[in-house]
Each structure stands twice: as C-alpha cells, then as structure tokens.
C-alpha positions in Angstrom: -58.6 111.8 -75.9 -59.7 108.6 -78.1 -57.1 109.8 -80.6 -54.3 110.0 -78.1 -55.4 106.5 -76.8 -55.2 105.0 -80.4 -52.0 106.6 -81.0 -50.6 105.0 -78.0 -51.9 101.5 -78.9 -50.5 102.0 -82.4 -47.0 103.2 -80.9 -47.1 100.0 -78.9 -47.9 97.9 -81.6 -45.3 99.1 -83.9 -42.7 99.2 -80.8 -43.5 95.7 -80.3 -43.0 94.4 -83.8 -39.8 96.6 -84.5 -38.8 94.7 -80.9 -39.5 91.4 -82.4 -37.6 92.1 -85.7 -34.5 93.1 -83.7 -34.6 90.2 -81.5 -35.0 87.8 -84.7 -32.0 89.7 -86.4 -29.6 89.4 -83.0 -30.6 85.7 -82.6 -29.8 85.0 -86.4 -26.4 86.5 -85.4 -25.8 84.5 -82.4 -26.9 81.4 -84.3 -24.5 81.9 -87.0 -21.7 82.8 -84.3 -22.3 79.7 -82.9 -22.2 77.7 -85.7 -19.1 78.9 -86.8 -17.8 78.1 -83.2 -19.1 74.5 -83.5 -17.1 74.3 -86.6 -14.0 75.4 -85.2 -14.4 73.1 -82.5 -15.0 70.3 -84.6 -12.2 70.9 -86.9 -9.9 71.4 -83.8 -11.1 67.9 -82.6 -10.4 66.4 -86.0 -7.0 67.7 -85.8 -6.2 66.3 -82.0 -7.4 63.3 -83.0 -5.3 62.8 -85.8 -2.2 63.7 -83.8 -3.3 61.4 -81.3 -3.5 58.6 -83.8 -0.2 59.5 -85.3 1.3 59.3 -81.7 -0.5 55.9 -80.9 0.8 54.5 -84.2 4.4 55.9 -83.2 4.1 54.6 -79.7 2.9 51.1 -81.0 5.9 50.6 -83.4 8.1 51.5 -80.4 6.5 48.9 -78.1 6.8 46.4 -81.1 10.3 47.0 -81.4 11.0 46.7 -77.7 9.1 43.4 -77.3 11.2 41.9 -80.3 14.4 43.1 -78.7 13.1 41.5 -75.0 12.2 38.3 -77.1 15.6 38.0 -78.9 17.2 38.8 -75.1 15.0 35.8 -73.4 16.0 33.6 -76.3 19.4 34.1 -75.9 19.4 33.4 -72.2 17.3 30.4 -72.5 19.6 28.8 -74.9 22.8 30.0 -72.6 21.2 28.1 -69.7 20.4 25.0 -71.7 24.0 24.9 -73.1 25.0 25.1 -69.2 22.5 22.1 -68.0 23.7 20.1 -70.8 27.3 20.5 -70.1 26.2 19.9 -66.4 24.1 16.7 -67.1 27.3 15.5 -69.4 29.6 15.9 -66.2 27.0 14.0 -64.0 27.0 11.2 -66.5 30.8 11.1 -66.7 31.1 11.0 -62.7 28.3 8.2 -62.6 29.9 6.2 -65.3 33.2 6.4 -63.3 31.4 5.3 -60.1 30.1 2.3 -61.7 33.6 1.3 -63.1 34.5 1.8 -59.5 31.7 -0.3 -58.0 32.3 -3.2 -60.4 36.1 -3.0 -59.6 35.2 -3.3 -55.8 32.8 -5.8 -56.5 35.3 -8.2 -58.2 37.5 -7.6 -55.2 35.2 -8.5 -52.6 34.4 -11.6 -54.7 38.0 -12.6 -54.7 38.1 -11.8 -50.9 35.1 -14.1 -50.3 36.6 -16.9 -52.4 39.6 -16.2 -50.0 37.8 -16.4 -47.0 35.7 -19.4 -47.9 39.3 -21.2 -48.5 40.5 -20.0 -45.0 37.2 -21.1 -43.2 37.8 -24.6 -44.8 41.3 -24.5 -43.3 40.1 -23.3 -40.0 37.4 -26.1 -40.0 40.0 -28.7 -40.7 42.3 -27.3 -37.9 39.2 -27.3 -35.3 38.5 -31.0 -36.2 42.1 -31.4 -35.6 42.2 -29.8 -32.2 38.8 -31.6 -31.3 40.7 -34.8 -31.7 43.7 -33.6 -29.8 41.4 -32.3 -27.0 39.6 -35.8 -27.1 42.9 -37.5 -26.9 44.2 -35.1 -24.1 41.1 -35.5 -22.1 40.9 -39.3 -22.3 44.8 -39.1 -21.4 44.0 -36.8 -18.3 41.2 -38.9 -17.5 43.6 -42.0 -17.1 45.9 -39.8 -15.2 43.7 -38.3 -12.8 41.3 -41.0 -12.4 38.3 -38.7 -12.7 35.7 -38.9 -15.6 34.7 -35.5 -17.5 31.6 -35.5 -15.3 33.6 -35.9 -12.3 35.5 -33.1 -13.0 32.8 -31.1 -13.9 31.1 -31.7 -10.7 34.2 -31.0 -8.9 34.6 -27.7 -10.4 31.0 -26.7 -9.7 31.3 -27.8 -6.0 34.6 -25.7 -5.8 32.5 -22.6 -7.7 29.5 -23.2 -5.2 32.1 -23.0 -2.4 33.5 -19.6 -3.6 30.0 -18.3 -4.2 29.0 -19.1 -0.8 32.1 -17.6 0.6 31.5 -14.2 -1.6 27.9 -14.3 -0.6 28.6 -14.1 3.0 31.2 -11.6 2.5 28.9 -9.5 0.5 26.2 -9.9 3.2 28.5 -8.7 5.9 29.5 -5.8 3.9 25.9 -4.5 3.1 24.7 -5.2 6.6 27.7 -3.1 7.8 27.4 -0.4 5.8 23.5 -0.3 6.5 24.0 -0.4 10.0 26.8 2.3 9.9 24.5 4.5 7.8 21.1 4.0 9.8 22.0 2.9 13.2 23.2 6.7 14.1 20.1 8.4 12.7 17.7 5.8 13.9 19.4 5.9 17.4 19.1 9.4 17.8 15.5 9.7 16.9 14.3 6.8 19.1 16.5 8.0 21.7 15.0 11.7 21.6 11.5 10.3 21.4 12.0 8.2 24.5 13.6 10.7 26.4 10.8 13.3 25.4 8.1 10.8 26.4 9.0 9.4 29.7 6.1 7.7 31.1 5.7 5.6 34.5 4.7 2.0 33.8 2.7 0.1 36.5 1.8 -3.6 35.8 -2.0 -4.5 36.0 -3.8 -7.8 37.0 -6.9 -9.5 35.5 -8.2 -9.7 39.1 -8.9 -7.2 41.5 -9.1 -7.4 45.4 -11.9 -6.0 47.3 -10.9 -5.3 50.9 -13.4 -6.2 53.6 -14.0 -4.5 57.3 -14.2 -8.1 58.8 -14.7 -11.5 57.9 -18.3 -11.1 58.8 -18.9 -9.3 55.8 -18.1 -12.4 53.5 -21.1 -14.3 54.9 -23.2 -11.2 54.2 -21.8 -11.1 50.6 -22.7 -14.9 50.1 -26.2 -14.4 51.6 -28.8 -16.9 52.4 -28.1 -20.2 50.3 -25.9 -18.1 48.3 -28.3 -15.7 47.0 -26.4 -12.4 47.5 -23.3 -13.8 45.7 -25.4 -15.3 42.7 -26.9 -12.0 42.0 -23.7 -10.2 42.1 -22.2 -12.7 39.4 -25.2 -12.9 37.4 -25.2 -9.0 37.2 -21.7 -8.4 36.7 -20.8 -11.4 34.8 -17.4 -12.2 37.2 -16.6 -14.5 39.1 -16.1 -13.7 43.3 -13.7 -15.6 44.8 -14.3 -16.0 48.5 -11.5 -18.0 50.2 -9.3 -18.2 53.5 -7.5 -14.7 52.4 -8.4 -12.6 55.6 -10.9 -9.5 55.0 -10.7 -9.8 51.2 -12.7 -10.7 48.4 -11.1 -11.4 45.1 -13.1 -10.4 41.7 -11.8 -12.2 38.9 -12.9 -11.8 35.3 -10.9 -10.9 32.0 -13.4 -8.4 30.7 -11.8 -5.5 32.5 -14.9 -3.3 32.1 -17.2 -5.7 34.1 -14.5 -6.4 36.7 -14.6 -2.6 37.6 -18.5 -2.4 37.7 -18.1 -5.5 40.2 -15.5 -3.7 42.4 -17.2 -0.5 42.5 -20.7 -2.3 43.2 -19.1 -4.3 46.0 -17.4 -1.4 47.5 -20.6 0.6 47.5 -22.4 -2.3 49.0 -19.9 -2.8 51.7 -19.7 1.1 52.5 -23.8 1.0 52.5 -24.0 -2.2 54.6 -27.5 -3.5 53.0 -26.7 -6.5 50.9 -29.7 -8.0 49.4 -30.8 -8.7 45.5 -32.7 -5.7 45.4 -30.1 -3.3 46.6 -27.5 -5.0 44.9 -29.1 -4.5 41.7 -29.2 -0.6 42.4 -25.8 -0.7 43.3 -24.6 -2.5 40.2 -26.3 -0.2 38.0 -25.1 2.8 39.7 -21.5 1.3 39.4 -22.4 1.0 35.6 -23.2 4.3 35.1 -20.0 5.6 37.1 -17.8 3.2 34.6 -19.4 4.9 31.6 -18.8 8.4 32.8 -15.4 7.1 33.7 -14.8 5.8 30.1 -16.1 8.7 28.3 -13.7 11.1 30.2 -11.1 8.8 29.9 -11.6 8.5 26.2 -11.9 12.6 26.0 -8.7 12.8 28.1 -6.5 10.6 25.6 -7.7 12.7 22.6 -7.1 15.9 24.6 -3.8 14.7 25.8 -2.4 13.7 22.3 -3.8 16.5 20.5 -5.9 14.4 18.1 -8.9 16.0 16.7 -12.2 15.2 15.0 -12.3 11.4 16.3 -15.6 10.1 16.2 -17.6 9.8 19.7 -17.8 6.1 19.1 -14.1 5.5 18.6 -13.7 7.9 21.6 -15.9 5.8 24.1 -13.8 2.5 22.7 -10.7 4.5 23.6 -12.2 5.3 27.1 -12.4 1.3 27.5 -9.0 0.4 27.0 -8.6 2.3 30.2 -9.4 -0.9 31.9 -7.8 -3.0 29.5 -4.2 -4.4 30.0 -1.8 -6.3 27.9 1.1 -8.3 29.6 0.2 -5.9 32.7 0.5 -2.9 30.7 -2.6 -0.4 30.6 -3.5 -0.4 27.0 -4.7 3.4 26.9 -1.7 4.4 28.5 0.4 2.5 26.0 -1.7 4.0 23.2 -1.1 7.4 24.1 2.7 6.9 24.6 2.7 5.3 21.3 0.8 8.3 19.8 3.4 10.8 21.1 6.7 8.6 20.3 5.1 8.2 16.8 4.5 11.9 16.3 7.9 13.2 17.7 9.4 10.6 15.4 7.3 11.8 12.4 8.7 15.3 13.3 12.2 14.1 13.1 11.5 12.7 9.7 9.5 15.5 8.2 6.5 13.0 8.0 2.8 13.8 8.6 2.7 14.6 12.6 -0.7 14.7 12.9 -1.4 11.4 11.0 1.4 9.2 12.9 -0.2 10.6 16.1 -3.6 9.5 14.9 -2.7 6.0 13.9 -0.5 5.7 17.1 -3.6 6.7 19.3 -5.8 4.3 17.5 -3.6 1.2 16.7 -4.8 -0.9 19.5 -8.4 0.0 19.3 -9.5 -3.7 18.6 -8.4 -4.5 22.1 -11.6 -2.8 23.5 -13.9 -5.2 22.1 -11.7 -8.3 21.5 -13.1 -10.0 24.6 -16.6 -9.5 23.2 -16.3 -10.2 19.8 -14.5 -12.9 17.4 -11.5 -11.7 15.6 -8.1 -10.4 16.6 -7.8 -6.8 17.9 -6.1 -5.8 14.6 -9.2 -7.0 12.5 -11.6 -5.5 14.9 -9.6 -2.3 14.9 -9.5 -1.9 10.9 -13.3 -3.0 11.0 -14.3 -0.1 13.4 -12.0 2.5 11.9 -13.4 1.9 8.3 -17.1 1.9 9.9 -16.5 5.1 11.4 -14.9 6.6 8.4 -11.2 6.9 9.2 -8.7 7.5 6.4 -7.2 4.6 4.4 -3.7 5.6 5.5 -4.9 5.5 9.2 -6.6 2.0 8.8 -3.3 0.7 7.2 -1.3 1.7 9.8 -3.7 0.0 12.1 -3.5 -3.1 10.2 0.2 -3.2 9.4 1.4 -2.7 13.3 1.9 -6.2 13.9 2.7 -7.0 10.3 -0.4 -8.5 9.3 0.2 -7.0 6.1 3.4 -5.4 4.7 3.6 -1.4 6.0 3.6 0.5 2.8 3.7 3.8 4.4 6.1 5.8 6.6 3.2 6.3 8.9 2.8 2.6 9.4 6.5 2.0 10.2 6.5 4.7 12.5 3.8 3.2 14.5 5.4 -0.4 14.4 8.6 1.3 15.8 6.5 3.3 18.4 4.7 0.4 19.5 7.6 -1.7 19.9 9.3 1.1 21.9 6.4 1.5 24.2 6.4 -2.2 24.8 9.7 -3.1 24.9 10.9 -0.5 27.6 11.7 -2.0 31.1 9.1 -2.7 33.4 6.3 -1.8 30.7 5.1 -5.5 30.3 5.4 -8.7 32.2 4.0 -12.0 31.2 2.9 -15.3 33.2 5.1 -18.1 33.6 3.4 -20.5 31.2 3.5 -18.0 28.1 7.0 -17.3 29.0 8.0 -21.0 28.9 6.1 -21.3 25.5 7.9 -18.6 23.9 11.4 -20.1 25.0 10.2 -23.3 23.6 9.3 -21.9 20.2 12.5 -19.9 20.1 14.6 -23.3 20.6 12.1 -25.1 18.1 12.7 -22.6 15.3 16.1 -22.7 15.8 16.5 -26.3 15.8 14.7 -26.6 12.7 17.3 -25.5 10.6 19.6 -27.9 8.9 23.2 -28.5 10.4 21.9 -27.0 13.8 23.0 -29.4 16.8 21.9 -27.7 19.7 19.7 -24.5 20.5 19.5 -22.6 23.9 17.3 -19.5 24.5 18.9 -17.4 27.2 18.7 -14.2 28.9 15.0 -14.4 29.5 14.1 -15.0 25.6 16.6 -12.3 24.6 19.2 -14.4 23.1 19.5 -17.6 21.4 22.6 -19.5 21.3 22.9 -21.9 18.5 25.6 -24.8 18.3 26.1 -26.0 14.6 27.7 -29.2 13.3 31.1 -27.9 11.7 31.1 -30.7 9.1 27.9 -29.6 7.6 27.9 -25.7 8.3 31.2 -23.7 7.2 32.0 -20.5 8.5 30.8 -18.7 5.5 27.6 -20.5 5.8 27.3 -19.5 9.6 26.5 -15.9 8.5 23.6 -17.0 6.0 22.2 -19.2 8.8 22.2 -16.2 11.3 20.5 -13.9 8.8 17.9 -16.7 7.8 17.2 -17.7 11.6 16.4 -14.1 12.4 14.2 -13.6 9.5 12.3 -16.6 10.6 11.8 -15.6 14.1 10.7 -12.2 12.9 8.1 -14.1 10.9 6.8 -16.5 13.3 6.9 -15.0 16.9 5.8 -12.3 18.9 8.0 -10.7 21.5 9.0 -7.6 23.0 12.1 -5.7 22.3 14.6 -7.7 20.1 16.2 -11.1 20.1 20.3 -11.7 19.6 21.0 -14.9 17.3 24.2 -16.1 18.4 25.8 -18.6 16.1 28.8 -21.2 17.4 30.8 -23.4 15.3 33.7 -25.3 16.9 35.9 -27.9 15.3 37.9 -30.0 18.0 40.8 -32.8 17.1 41.5 -35.2 20.2 44.6 -37.7 19.9 46.3 -39.8 22.5 50.0 -40.5 22.6 50.7 -43.7 24.1 
C-alpha cells in the first residue's frame, strides 16, 4: 500500500512537472505569435501613416493652388470695381463742373436783372413823386372847386359810410331775427303748447287776509274780551292783526305770513264753535290749530312730491314745500305754481330729450325760498339756493334755482326749461293778479326805460303794460336806427324789469311837412 501511494504521489509530481513544461512551451509559442502579429500591425500602421501623409501633402498642394486662383480672381474683380468707381467719380466731377458753370451764368444774369430793377425802381420813384405832385395839385384844385378841405371831405365820407353800415346792420338784424324766428318759433310753440295743454290747471287768486264769519255781532265783543284781553292774547300768540270793524258778522285776520294767518283763522273758528273764549282756552286752541297746520304742511309737501313723482327729497325740504301751500304770489298759490312748473318743465324736457327727472325736481324746488322769505333776510332765490345746498341737492338743481329769475346766467338746459316753465305758469290768464300800486309802478318804470333812450319823444305803456308804444324824433332816429332802438329797448326791459308774459315794443316814426297856400 505504501508503495502504491508513493507511486501515485510520484506519478502526480511527474505529471505536474510535465504539465508545467507543456504550458511553458505553449505560452512561448503564443508570445512569439503575438510578437509577430504586433510587428505586422505596426508595419501596417506605418504604411497607412505614410499613405495619409502623402495624401495630405497632395491635398495641401491642391488647396494652395485653389487659394492662389481665388486671390487672383478677387484681385481682378477689385481692380475692375476700382476702375468703375473712378469712371463714376470722373462723370460726377464733370457734372458738378457743368453745374458750377450754369450757376455762374445764372448769377451773372441775376446781377444784370437786379441792376435793371434798381434802374426801374428809381424811375418808378421819380414817377411816384411826379404823381404825388399831381395829386397835391388836383387836391388843391378840388378843394377850391368844392369848397371842402381834405379833412372835411374825409368826415363827409365817414358819415356816408356810417349811414350805409347802419342800414346794413339794421337789415342784417332783421334777416337774422326773421330766420331765427322761422326756425325756432314753430318748434318752441309746439313744445310749449303741448306742455300747457297736458298740464291744464285751475287758478284761484288768493288774498293776504282771511275773513272769519261770526254767528252774530255779539261774538265780536266776546272775542275782544274785557279791556281787550282776549284779542291781545290771540294777536300775541299767533302774531297776526285782527281787524274788527263795522262789517257785520265777520272778523278779518290780516298777516303777510300765511302760516300764522292760517293758525289764527283755525283757532278763531274753533273758539267760536266752542263758545269758551278766555286767555287759557285761547292758548289751547292756538296750540291745537298749530298742530293741525303742521300736519297739513307735512301732508301738502308729501302730496306735491307724490304728484310730481320726484324722489329722495330731504324731509326738511318736504316740510318747506308744504309751507308753500299757504304762500301766495300775486294771488297765485306758490305750491300749486311749483307743481305746475315741475310738470311743464318735465314735459318740455321729454320733448327735447333732456333729463326729465332733473327738470321736474328743479321746477318743484325753484321757489323753495318763498317758504321762509317772510322770516329770514334775503331774496327767495338766495334763500332757496342756501337751503338746497344745505340739504345736499345736486349742483345742477341749485343752479336752476339760482338762475330762474336771471340772477345768474343759465348754463344748462334744465335751468332754461325751469325759466320757461315758470314764465308759462305765471303768465297764463287768471294765474296772477297784482294790486293797483304795483301795477302803476310797473307802467311808470316801463315808460321811464323807454324815455331814457336818446331820440325818444314820447313813450306810452298800453294794454295793461303788455305793450309800450314809443314815438321817436324823425330828425334824430332814422328808419334803420328804429330797428336797433327796438332791439336795445327790448333787451333793457328784460334786464331791468320783472313782469308776467311778454311786452311788445312798438316804435313809431312820423315825418310831416305843413305849408299854407295864400
């Protein structure tokens, strides 16, 4: 066994050694073959590099040749372009030289013309001097023949021109007024007529006094009271004057403040109906009448707002509108007048495409100041503007209130519509009346304005002040100047007077010649 094992081990060792020797020989063969393959590859690479180098040299030579050819071509093109530019510059120089020669020739011609013109001007100056001498001699001759100096003749010509201009001015005024009337009258008449017809209203003239009927004349004594204490209490509490005269079964309550007058009237009626008349009871009845009048004022203000359809009016303004129920102007109830103005202004605004609500609002509030003009200083226009501004009315409405009597020039169509509606409502027949004293003053003022113009001989106000007839001096006022006088007189009447409706200005000029045959 041991020998067998040793034999096996010896066999393995010999096999291992033989394997090593075999592998060495195989490796040597592979290395030699690899060396040969490497030499072959290196040789091939060297050959390829030499081939590429030769090819690159050849390509380089080709590119150098191409570059030289391109350079030659560009040089020839450049030389050709330079030659063309030189030729063009030569041509331009030739043209400039020709132009300079032409300019020189023209300059010489102009200088010759200037010399000729200077000679002609000198000749003209000599001729003008001769003409002036001739004119002076002719003027002197004309002055001797006509008997007028040059200054007199100038004045005469100016007078003639003024006469012609006056005539043309009169004709132009006639033409413009005629055209304006033709274009505006029809449309204005249609709008105003429709507004009036759609807003027909009854008018009742009212007074500044109230008459309280009595059941008998004995009641007068009871109202006066012992030593006049009852009548004094009534007058003190209400601020009115009680007129107790010989009029049977009637007492007159007089006061320019309509609210106080109405309170006094109601209190008297209640006292008369109750029969108990003494200072304490009088005070109770006056207070009760005051509450009734306040309620009526509020109701009338709300009625006016509802009737006109005007929205969002301040409650204080509504109360002031209600006070207008007891206010009159030339006998016309101011609240009814304001409602009517609101309706008319709204209708005309609708016809013209203007702001209907603004026109109605301004028309309703235009006489707002009359509610307090008995108690506060200032015109009803100024007071109305003050209260409208205080209660945050729009500037357009405030301007319409301020302009409805031309205190300021109207700038908006709403202001013009309120002006027109106010005039329509006040001027309709029966709407207003005035007392005799105011009527006479108005006629005297109308005649005074007409007589203030130069050349007026006499002036008469006729037809209840709706027409003024003016007689002019024919030696001062010509027929053409009559037109201008009528125009100026109408404008002055509009500026200085307040009147309902319109006033016709009628100018008369008459020339008479009288001679007697003997």
